[in-house]
C-alpha positions as CSV (number, residue, x, y, z in Angstrom):
1,X,-44.6,-27.2,4.7
2,X,-44.7,-24.0,2.7
3,X,-42.3,-23.7,-0.2
4,X,-39.7,-21.1,0.6
5,X,-39.5,-17.8,-1.2
6,X,-35.9,-17.7,0.0
7,X,-33.6,-19.0,-2.7
8,X,-30.0,-18.5,-1.4
9,X,-27.8,-17.1,1.3
10,X,-26.9,-13.8,-0.5
11,X,-24.6,-12.0,2.0
12,X,-23.5,-11.9,5.6
13,X,-22.6,-8.9,7.7
14,X,-19.9,-9.4,10.3
15,X,-18.9,-7.0,13.1
16,X,-15.2,-7.3,13.6
17,X,-12.8,-5.6,15.9
18,X,-9.7,-5.7,13.7
19,X,-10.5,-4.7,10.1
20,X,-6.8,-4.9,9.0
21,X,-6.4,-8.4,10.3
22,X,-9.6,-9.5,8.7
23,X,-8.7,-7.9,5.3
24,X,-5.3,-9.6,5.4
25,X,-6.9,-13.0,6.3
26,X,-9.5,-12.6,3.6
27,X,-7.2,-11.7,0.8
28,X,-3.9,-13.4,1.7
29,X,-5.3,-16.6,3.1
30,X,-8.8,-17.1,1.6
31,X,-8.2,-15.5,-1.7
32,X,-11.3,-13.3,-1.8
33,X,-11.3,-9.7,-3.0
34,X,-11.5,-6.8,-0.6
35,X,-13.0,-3.5,-1.5
36,X,-12.8,-0.5,0.9
37,X,-15.9,1.5,1.6
38,X,-16.3,5.2,2.2
39,X,-17.8,4.5,5.7
40,X,-14.6,2.7,6.7
41,X,-16.0,-0.8,6.3
42,X,-14.8,-3.5,3.8
43,X,-16.8,-5.5,1.2
44,X,-15.5,-9.0,0.5
45,X,-16.2,-10.3,-3.0
46,X,-16.3,-13.9,-4.2
47,X,-18.0,-13.4,-7.6
48,X,-19.9,-10.7,-9.6
49,X,-21.9,-9.6,-6.6
50,X,-20.8,-6.2,-5.3
51,X,-20.5,-7.7,-1.8
52,X,-20.9,-11.2,-0.3
53,X,-19.4,-10.5,3.1
54,X,-19.6,-7.0,4.7
55,X,-17.1,-6.2,7.4
56,X,-18.3,-3.6,9.9
57,X,-15.9,-2.3,12.5
58,X,-17.0,-2.9,16.1
59,X,-16.3,-4.8,19.3
60,X,-18.6,-7.9,19.0
61,X,-16.5,-10.1,16.6
62,X,-19.7,-11.9,15.7
63,X,-22.5,-12.1,13.1
64,X,-24.3,-8.8,12.5
65,X,-27.0,-10.1,10.0
66,X,-27.7,-12.7,7.4
67,X,-29.0,-11.6,4.0
68,X,-31.3,-14.1,2.2
69,X,-32.0,-13.6,-1.5
70,X,-35.5,-13.9,-3.1
71,X,-36.4,-13.9,-6.7
72,X,-38.2,-10.5,-7.1
73,X,-40.5,-7.9,-5.6
74,X,-43.5,-10.3,-5.5
75,X,-41.5,-12.9,-3.6
76,X,-40.4,-10.3,-1.1
77,X,-44.0,-9.2,-0.6
78,X,-45.1,-12.8,-0.2
79,X,-42.4,-13.4,2.5
80,X,-43.4,-10.2,4.3
81,X,-47.0,-11.4,4.4
82,X,-46.0,-14.9,5.6
83,X,-44.0,-13.4,8.4
84,X,-46.9,-11.2,9.4
85,X,-49.3,-14.1,9.4
86,X,-46.9,-16.0,11.7
87,X,-46.8,-13.0,14.1
88,X,-43.2,-12.1,13.2
89,X,-42.5,-8.4,13.0
90,X,-40.6,-7.2,10.0
91,X,-39.6,-3.8,8.6
92,X,-38.9,-2.5,5.1
93,X,-35.3,-1.4,4.9
94,X,-36.0,1.8,3.0
95,X,-33.9,3.4,0.2
96,X,-30.9,4.2,2.3
97,X,-30.4,0.7,3.7
98,X,-31.1,-0.8,0.3
99,X,-28.4,1.4,-1.2
100,X,-26.0,0.4,1.5
101,X,-26.7,-3.3,1.0
102,X,-26.4,-2.8,-2.9
103,X,-29.9,-4.2,-3.5
104,X,-33.2,-2.9,-4.8
105,X,-35.3,-3.6,-1.7
106,X,-35.2,-5.6,1.5
107,X,-37.0,-6.4,4.7
108,X,-35.4,-7.2,8.1
109,X,-36.7,-9.4,10.9
110,X,-35.3,-11.5,13.8
111,X,-35.3,-15.2,14.5
112,X,-36.4,-16.5,17.9
113,X,-33.0,-16.0,19.3
114,X,-32.7,-12.4,18.2
115,X,-30.4,-12.8,15.2
116,X,-31.1,-10.2,12.5
117,X,-32.0,-11.5,9.1
118,X,-32.6,-9.6,5.9
119,X,-34.5,-10.8,2.8
120,X,-33.7,-8.9,-0.4
121,X,-34.0,-8.9,-4.2
122,X,-32.1,-7.2,-7.0
123,X,-28.4,-7.5,-5.8
124,X,-26.0,-5.3,-7.7
125,X,-23.7,-7.1,-10.1
126,X,-20.3,-5.6,-10.8
127,X,-19.8,-6.9,-14.3
128,X,-18.0,-3.6,-15.0
129,X,-15.5,-4.5,-12.3
130,X,-15.0,-8.2,-12.6
131,X,-14.2,-10.2,-9.5
132,X,-10.4,-10.8,-9.3
133,X,-9.1,-13.1,-6.6
134,X,-5.7,-12.0,-5.4
135,X,-4.7,-15.6,-5.2
136,X,-6.4,-16.9,-8.3
137,X,-9.2,-18.7,-6.5
138,X,-12.7,-19.3,-8.1
139,X,-15.6,-19.9,-5.7
140,X,-18.8,-21.9,-6.1
141,X,-21.7,-19.4,-5.7
142,X,-24.3,-18.5,-8.4
143,X,-27.8,-19.8,-7.6
144,X,-26.4,-21.7,-4.6
145,X,-25.5,-18.4,-3.0
146,X,-22.5,-17.4,-0.8
147,X,-22.1,-20.7,1.0
148,X,-23.5,-21.6,4.3
149,X,-23.7,-20.3,7.9
150,X,-24.1,-22.3,11.1
151,X,-25.9,-20.6,13.9
152,X,-25.7,-21.4,17.6
153,X,-29.0,-21.8,19.4
154,X,-30.4,-22.4,22.9
155,X,-33.9,-23.4,21.9
156,X,-33.3,-25.5,18.8
157,X,-37.0,-26.6,18.5
158,X,-38.1,-23.0,18.2
159,X,-35.4,-22.2,15.7
160,X,-36.3,-25.3,13.6
161,X,-40.0,-24.3,13.6
162,X,-39.1,-20.8,12.5
163,X,-36.9,-21.7,9.6
164,X,-38.9,-24.7,8.3
165,X,-42.5,-23.7,9.0
166,X,-42.3,-19.9,8.7
167,X,-39.5,-19.4,6.2
168,X,-39.9,-22.7,4.3
169,X,-36.4,-24.1,4.5
170,X,-36.2,-27.9,3.7
171,X,-34.5,-30.3,6.1
172,X,-31.6,-32.2,4.6
173,X,-30.5,-34.3,7.5
174,X,-29.2,-34.4,11.1
175,X,-25.9,-35.3,12.6
176,X,-26.0,-36.7,16.1
177,X,-22.4,-36.8,17.3
178,X,-19.7,-35.3,19.5
179,X,-18.1,-32.7,17.2
180,X,-16.0,-31.8,20.2
181,X,-15.2,-34.8,22.4
182,X,-17.5,-35.0,25.4
183,X,-20.1,-32.6,24.0
184,X,-22.9,-34.7,22.3
185,X,-25.4,-32.8,20.2
186,X,-27.7,-32.9,17.2
187,X,-27.0,-30.5,14.4
188,X,-29.7,-30.0,11.8
189,X,-29.0,-29.0,8.2
190,X,-31.4,-26.9,6.2
191,X,-31.5,-26.0,2.5
192,X,-33.2,-23.5,0.2
193,X,-31.6,-24.5,-3.1
194,X,-29.4,-27.3,-4.6
195,X,-26.6,-26.7,-2.0
196,X,-26.9,-29.5,0.7
197,X,-27.4,-26.8,3.3
198,X,-27.3,-23.0,3.4
199,X,-28.0,-23.0,7.1
200,X,-27.3,-25.3,10.0
201,X,-28.5,-25.0,13.6
202,X,-26.2,-26.2,16.4
203,X,-27.1,-26.2,20.1
204,X,-23.5,-25.3,21.1
205,X,-22.9,-23.4,24.4
206,X,-20.9,-20.5,23.0
207,X,-21.6,-16.7,23.4
208,X,-21.4,-15.9,19.7
209,X,-24.4,-16.2,17.3
210,X,-22.2,-17.7,14.6
211,X,-20.5,-21.1,14.9
212,X,-18.9,-20.9,11.5
213,X,-19.4,-19.8,7.9
214,X,-18.4,-21.8,4.8
215,X,-17.1,-20.7,1.4
216,X,-16.5,-23.3,-1.3
217,X,-13.7,-23.3,-3.9
218,X,-14.1,-24.8,-7.3
219,X,-10.8,-26.6,-7.1
220,X,-9.6,-29.1,-4.6
221,X,-6.1,-27.7,-5.2
222,X,-7.2,-24.3,-3.9
223,X,-8.3,-26.0,-0.6
224,X,-4.8,-27.6,-0.4
225,X,-3.1,-24.3,-1.1
226,X,-5.2,-22.4,1.5
227,X,-4.4,-25.1,4.0
228,X,-0.7,-24.7,3.6
229,X,-1.0,-20.9,3.7
230,X,-2.6,-21.3,7.1
231,X,0.2,-23.7,8.2
232,X,2.8,-21.3,6.9
233,X,1.2,-18.4,8.8
234,X,0.7,-20.4,11.9
235,X,-3.1,-19.9,11.8
236,X,-4.8,-22.2,14.2
237,X,-7.0,-24.9,12.7
238,X,-10.0,-25.9,14.8
239,X,-10.5,-28.9,12.6
240,X,-8.0,-30.5,10.3
241,X,-8.6,-31.5,6.7
242,X,-11.4,-34.0,6.3
243,X,-14.6,-35.0,4.4
244,X,-18.0,-34.5,6.0
245,X,-20.3,-37.5,6.3
246,X,-23.5,-35.7,5.1
247,X,-22.7,-33.1,2.5
248,X,-19.4,-34.8,1.5
249,X,-17.5,-31.5,1.7
250,X,-13.7,-31.8,1.8
251,X,-12.6,-29.0,4.0
252,X,-10.7,-27.6,6.9
253,X,-11.4,-25.0,9.6
254,X,-9.1,-22.0,10.2
255,X,-9.9,-19.7,13.1
256,X,-10.8,-16.2,11.8
257,X,-9.4,-13.0,13.4
258,X,-12.8,-12.7,15.2
259,X,-12.3,-16.1,17.0
260,X,-15.0,-18.1,15.2
261,X,-14.3,-20.7,12.5
262,X,-14.4,-20.5,8.7
263,X,-14.9,-23.7,6.8
264,X,-12.9,-23.7,3.5
265,X,-14.1,-26.5,1.3
266,X,-14.6,-28.2,-2.0
267,X,-16.9,-30.8,-3.5
268,X,-20.1,-30.2,-1.6
269,X,-23.1,-32.4,-2.4
270,X,-25.9,-31.0,-4.5
271,X,-29.4,-32.1,-3.5
272,X,-32.2,-33.1,-5.9
273,X,-35.5,-32.3,-4.1
274,X,-37.3,-34.9,-6.1
275,X,-35.2,-37.8,-4.9
276,X,-33.7,-36.6,-1.6
277,X,-34.9,-38.0,1.7
278,X,-34.0,-37.1,5.3
279,X,-31.3,-39.2,6.9
280,X,-29.4,-39.2,10.2
281,X,-25.6,-39.5,10.7
282,X,-23.8,-40.6,13.8
283,X,-20.4,-39.1,12.8
284,X,-19.6,-35.6,11.7
285,X,-17.0,-36.8,9.1
286,X,-16.2,-39.8,7.0
287,X,-12.6,-39.1,7.8
288,X,-10.4,-36.4,9.2
289,X,-11.7,-33.1,10.7
290,X,-9.8,-33.9,14.0
291,X,-10.7,-31.2,16.6
292,X,-7.7,-29.3,17.8
293,X,-8.0,-27.3,21.0
294,X,-6.7,-23.7,20.7
295,X,-3.2,-23.2,22.1
296,X,-3.0,-21.9,25.6
297,X,-1.9,-18.2,25.8
298,X,1.7,-17.9,27.0
299,X,2.3,-16.3,30.3
300,X,4.4,-13.1,30.3
301,X,7.3,-14.9,31.8
302,X,7.2,-17.5,29.0
303,X,6.8,-14.9,26.3
304,X,9.8,-13.1,27.7
305,X,11.8,-16.3,27.4
306,X,11.8,-16.9,31.2
307,X,11.2,-20.5,32.2
């Protein structure tokens, strides 16, 4: 397996239908910093990077693109050549797109299921405007990147081959379980740095490209505070507080304003490539993470108080 030039999940782009709801959720629940853009979008910051999550207004309420960071121009050229050798078409982003993404240069390409990915180097660091969480939260980022993203897939074998053989991600482990009762599946977890996984592939029958994204706080107390903010605001939790079996993340899963989940966690496992070996788990979590079905929408008669 080729060593990956990709070093971290650098940023995500989301197309969202309700920018105001997302901005409120991000700042008042998650504790990330929101910065408005001249084009009407919103940049969400978790650290010194100018943007870790870009909110674009649109109807999809889904993932628009994943941005993967490489070390430098030589690494970007090497990745471009590897994609070409594998028969994967890629395009240079050009100065305008690079300026929009706040990077020096980038290429874009698609995975076997059509999701757009971007590889970039030279992200803008806003040390002149330090990251300030509106809720005092500090996040684990740095060389481990933004966090992780879980993608839905129909042809998991093709996706695994693309990310491991073409892009050089390393397999951490598999979970074979029923995350949702009655729906057995095997989820595979892939890494590109010390974070247990920056990407997971899940063959779940949903229309969205994204299953969930994860951000990691540096304090377990911040996870507890965020949990109770969700409860106070009556935000539905798809999964209750728990600790995962494989990456040992203590986390819970609120539903975002776009309808997909966000994992809010602490204490994720760091992997040593020299000693790690691939294992399999038969349970998603050591404890907790109880699935909660979304509440049924009220009928008009019920919402009007008519029984």
